[in-house]
N, C-alpha and C positions, 0 to 999 in steps of 0.2 A: 466524437463519433465519426466513423469513417463515412465517406461519401464517394460515390462513383464519379470519376472525372477522366478527362482525356484532353489531348492537345486540341486547341481551338482551330477551326478551319479558317485559313486565310481567304480574303475576298477574291484573290486571283485564281482560286481553284473552283471550277464549276462542277461540284459534286453534291449529291444529297448527303445528309448527316450519316445515314447508315453506310452508304458507299464510301464516305470519307474514312470512317473507322475501319471498314473492312479492307480497303485498298491501301490507304496511306499510313495506317498505324502499324508499326512492326509487332511481331509476335515474340514474346519472351520465352525463356527456356521452360517455363511451367505451362506453356500452351495458352496463356491469357494474353490479350491485347495490352500493349504497353500503355501506361497512364501518363507518362511524363516524357516520352520521346516520340519523334515523328521522322519519317524519311527526309533526308537532307533536301532533296529537290522534288516536291510533290508532282511537278509536271513531267518529270522523267521517271518512267516506271522501271527503267533498268538500273537506276541508282539505288543501291541497297544500303548505303551508309545512312546513319541516323544521327540526329542531334536532339538536344534537350529543348523543350519549349517552356516559356514562362506564361504565355497566354493560354489559359485552360478554360474548358467548358465543363460545368458540373451538372449533376442530376438536379433537375428543377423540382422534383417531387419532395425533396427534403430540405428543410431549413436548419442548418447546423452552424456551429461556430467555425467549423472547417471551411464551409462554403462562403460564409459571410466575410471571413478574414483571410480567405485564400491561403489556407494552411496546407497546401499540397506541393508536391514536387520539390523545388529548391527551398520552399518555406516550410517543408514538413518538419524540419528540425525544431521549429518553434514550438511544436506540440510537446516534444521532449523537454524543451526549456521550461515550459509551463509546469511539467511534472517536477522538474528539478527545483523550481522556485517554490512550489507547494511543499516539497519535502524540506526545504530550508526553513520555511515558515513553521512547520511542525517541529523541526529540530530546535529552533529558538524558543518556541512556546513550551516545549517539554522541559528544557533546561531551566527556564524561569519558573514554571509551575512546580518542578521538583524541589527547588530551593524554598519556595514559598510554602509548599505543602508540608515540608518537614519543619519549618520554622513557625508558621502561623496555624497549621492544621490543614487537614485534607478538605474538610467541608467549606471553610470560608473562601477558598480559591475558586470553587466551582461557579458561584454567581458572577465573579469577575470575568471568567472565560465566557460564560453565557451572554453577558452584556456585550462582549465583543462580537460573538458569533451571530446574534440576532440581526443587527443591522448589516453585517458583512454579507450574509447570504443573499438578500435581495439585490444588493449592488452587484454581486457576482452574476446573478441570474439575468439581470437586465443591462449588463455592461455592453457598450457599443464600440469600444476599442479593445484591442487585444491586450494592450498594456494595462488598462483598468481591470480587465478580466483576470490577468495573471496576479496582479497585486491583491485584489479582493479574494481571489482563490487561496492565496497564501494565508491571509488573515482567517478565512473560513476554515481551512484545514487545521491551522494551529489552534484556533480557539475551540474547535470541536474535539480535537484529539486529546487535549489536556484534561477535560472532564472525564473522558473515557479512561485515561490512565489513573486518575485519582479515584474514580469509582471502583476500578479493579483493585486498587490498593486497599480501599476500605473493605472490599470483599475478602481479600487475602487476610486482613487483620481481624476480621469479624467471625469467620467460620472456624470450625475445629480442624485440627491437624489431619484427622482421618478423612474428612470430606473435602479438604482444600484442593488436592490435585484434580479430582473429578469435576468439582464445580468450576474451577478455574479453566480447565480444559474445555468444558462445555460452553462457557461464556465466550472465550476467545475464539474457538472454532465456529460457534454459531454466528458470531458477528462477521467473521470472514465469509462464511457461506451465504448468509442473508444479503450482505452487501453485494456480492457478485451476482446472486440470483436476481435481485431487484434491478441492478444495472443491466443485466442481460435482457430482462423482460421489457424494461422501459425503452431500451434502444430499438426494440422491434415494434414499437407503437407507430402506426403509419400516420402521415399527414399531421404531425405535431411539431411545433416550433422548438428549437433547441432551448429557448428560455424557459418554456414550460417543463421540458424534461429536466433541465438543471434544477428548477424549483422543486420538482418531485423528488429528485435524488437527494436534495438538501432538506426535504420535509421532516425527516426524523429528528433533525437538530432542533426543530421548533418545540419539541416536547421535552427538551433538556431542563427547562425550569421546573418541571415536575420532579426531576431527580433531586433537586435541592430540598424539596419538602419531604421526600420519601427517605432520603439517605441521612443517617445519623453519623456523628463524628466517630472515628475509629476509637474504640475503648482502649486498645493496646497503645495507640499513640498518646492518648490522654494519660495513661499510666506511665509510659516512658518519659513524658514531659512533666511528671510529678503533679498532675492535675487530678487527684484522686476523687475529689468531690464531683467534678464533672463526669468522671468515669462511672461513678456510682449512679448518677442520674441517667446515664445511657444504659447501664447494665440492668437496672431494676425493671424497666419494661420488658427487656429481653428475657429476664428470668421469669417474669410473670407469664409471658407467652409460651415459655417452655415448661411451665408447671413446676418451677423451682421456687422455694420460699425466699423471701427478701433477706432473711437473716443470713442465708448462705453467702449472698453477695457482700453484705457488710463484713462478715467474718473473713471472707477471702481478701477483700481490700485491706483489712487491717494486717493480715499476714504479709501482703505485698508491701505495705508501708514499712513494716518492720524489716523486711528483707532489703528494701531499698536503702534504709538507713544503715544496715549492716554492711552493705556493699560500698556505700560512700565512705565509711570509716576505714574500710580495708583497701580501697583503691589507691590510697596515697602511697602505700608501701608495696603494692603488687605490680608485677610486670605483665600480668595477664592482659590488661587493657592495651598496652603497647603491642604485644604479640597479636592480639585480635585485630588491631588496626592494620598491621602488615598483611595479615591473612585476608582481611576484608578488601583491601586495595587490590590484592592479587585476584580475588574473586571478581571484583568489578571490572578489571581489565579483561579477564578471560570472558566474562559475560558480554561485555561490549563488543569484543572481537567476534564472538560466536554469533551474536545477533546481526552484526554487520555482514558477516559471511553468508548467513542464511538468507537475509533479505535481498542482498545484491544478486544472489542466484535466483531468487524468486522473481524479482522484477525484470531481470534480463530475460527470463523465460516468458514473462507476461508480454514484454515488448516484442519478443520473437513470435509469440502466438498472435499478437495483433498484426504483425506484418504478414503472417501466413493466412489471415482471415479471408483474403481475397480469393484464395484457391479453394478453401473448404471451411465450412463453419462448424462442422461436427466436433472438432477438438475443443472448442469453447464450452459446448454443452457437456461433452464427456469429462472435461476438467471439473466442472461443477459436481457431477455425479461421483467422480473419483475422490474429491475432497470430502463429500458426505460419507462415503464408505470408509475413508481413512479416519474420519472423526469417530465413527462408531467403533472401529477397531481400536483406536486409541483409548476410548472410554472403557473398553473391555479389559485392557491390559495395564492401565495407568497405575492401579493399586496392587498389581500382582508382580510387577517387575521392579527391581532395584532401579532408582532414578539414574544412577551413573551408567548402568548397562543400557538403559533405555535411550538416553541421549547419545551415547556413543554409537549404538546401533543405527539410530535414525540418521545421524550425521554421516556415518559410513555409507549407508544406502544412498543418501542425497548426493554425496560426492561421486559415487559410481554413476548415478543417473545423469549428473551434470556432464561427466565425461562422455557418456553415451550420447547425450543430446548434442554435444559439440561435434562428435564424430559423425552423427547422422546428418547434421546440418551441412557438413562439408561433403560427405559422400553422396548425398541424395540431391545435391543442388541442381544437377542437370537431368535427373531421372524422375520423371513424373510418376512412374509406377512404384517407386520406393518412398514417395512422400508420406504414405500412410504409416510406414515404419517410424519416420521421424516424428509424426504427430502422436503416435502411441507413446513413444519414449518421452515426448514433451509433456503429455498429460500425466504420466507417472511422476515425472520430475516435479511438476507443480503440486501434485497431491503430497509428495514427500516433503517438499519445502514448507507447505502449510503445516504439516505435522511437526516439522522441525521448529517452526515459530512457536507453536503451542508448548511443546516439550521444553524448549529453552525458557519460556516464560514461567512454567511450573517449577523448573529447576531453580531459577533465581528466587522465586517466592519461598522456596524451602530453605534457602541458604542465608539470605540477608536478614539481619535483625530488624526489629520494628523501628528503631531510631533512624535507620537509613532506608526504610522500606520504600517510601515515596520516591526518594532520590534514585534508588536502584531500579525500580520499575520504569520510571521516566527515562533513566539512562539507557535501559534496555531498549525501549521504543525509539529513543533518539539515535542509538546506534543503528537500528534498522532503517530509520529515515535517512541517515547519512548514506547507508548502502543504497537505498532507493534513489537518492539524489545523484550519486556517482554512476549508478546504472543508467539513469536517464541521460546524463551527460555523455557517457560512453556510447550509448546507442545512438545519440544524436551525431557524434563524431563519426561513428562507424557507417551510418547511413549516408552521410555526406561523402565519405571516401568511396563507398561502394558506387554511389551515383556518378562520381567523377571518373571512376575506373571504367564504367560502362560507356562513357562518352568518348573514350579514346579511339573508338572505331569511327567516329564522326569526322567530317571534314568541314571546310568553310562553307557557309550557306550561300546558295545561289541567289538570283534576282527574285525568285518567287518562293523564298523560304519562309518558315514560320519565325517571325521576328518577336523579340521580347515585348511584353506589354507592361504598361505602368499600373495595371490593375492588380 
């Protein structure tokens, strides 16, 4: 969470706090007072050179992890490092759960992830060192993302082909919108400690044990792994709830068993399996690359929006509304347009908006009157990237067979998290370089300069 901060006033300057910020803090190109620089010699009002300060004063009304761990100015990059470590935790967790989900089943992996998430969440909420906060955050992110991926896999393998695109789009897009909406609301709760806010943001993970009792094993995975008796036990209650006779399930499974035996006898002399393996590998590589590209664009826009929040807050709210409208539009057209044309169109629009966002960020850097143009383009880019994430997910669910379904979906999410991790590291490096460039105008500090602090 962002917190207002400014360079701390040295003891040798006899000014009130408002006068200190008004007189000695330089004004940046966006018209706002600088948060991390101060005039080189506060006692000399004719000295317009500025330097970076390490000793900062923060807003006392808010208790955040940023203020407690001093994650501002030259330590601001640690916040991006935390995001990168969380993404790495998710990446490792998804790869592990993908293998276990395809080998042992989707449902048995869920309680293992929940057992890791439940103790990791309180440790993350009440961590008193930033190192512990980052480590527990990585465990929390990874252990909560894996059940999400496995439950989506079960959804894909349990619903009909006609309803799959709409249901999957609704679930993925709703999770994105609700997560952002809850985060936006909780961040604006006044006079609440960051530990409580972190606990509230992690509260939905405490209902994950209910999912283990509500979710059944994927019948398609059971059939693909030749466990027909277990598949029959799962499909009989489903047939009863849908008003279908139990004899239909038994007859269907017998036909499936006969077909599996016929395929096993013919696979030894057929080259179809080898050809399908080559096609599947190519699909997985393309899928991983597309997910990586979409998510890295999404997170770079998120970080850019976070940096611009000090000048205006309306883009964050407009982004939430734009994503909701984009979700409604996607649900209207998902079953009416060919999936290949849909994903090509969405990616082309996203590529165009990313180019426009880059141009707007460069051309409006010193023009406060044109910032609204950059904000509008940024909002549209975020909404399009969200749609791209969902469409890519649906596209993969339509292409990959059940045997590799869990691996494919987890690999898709892992590619996205790799993109998010690199986006965080890129943003971290970019901000450090930008801050160093701004300090080129400064000169050596005088006798009454703002000296670095050990805090």
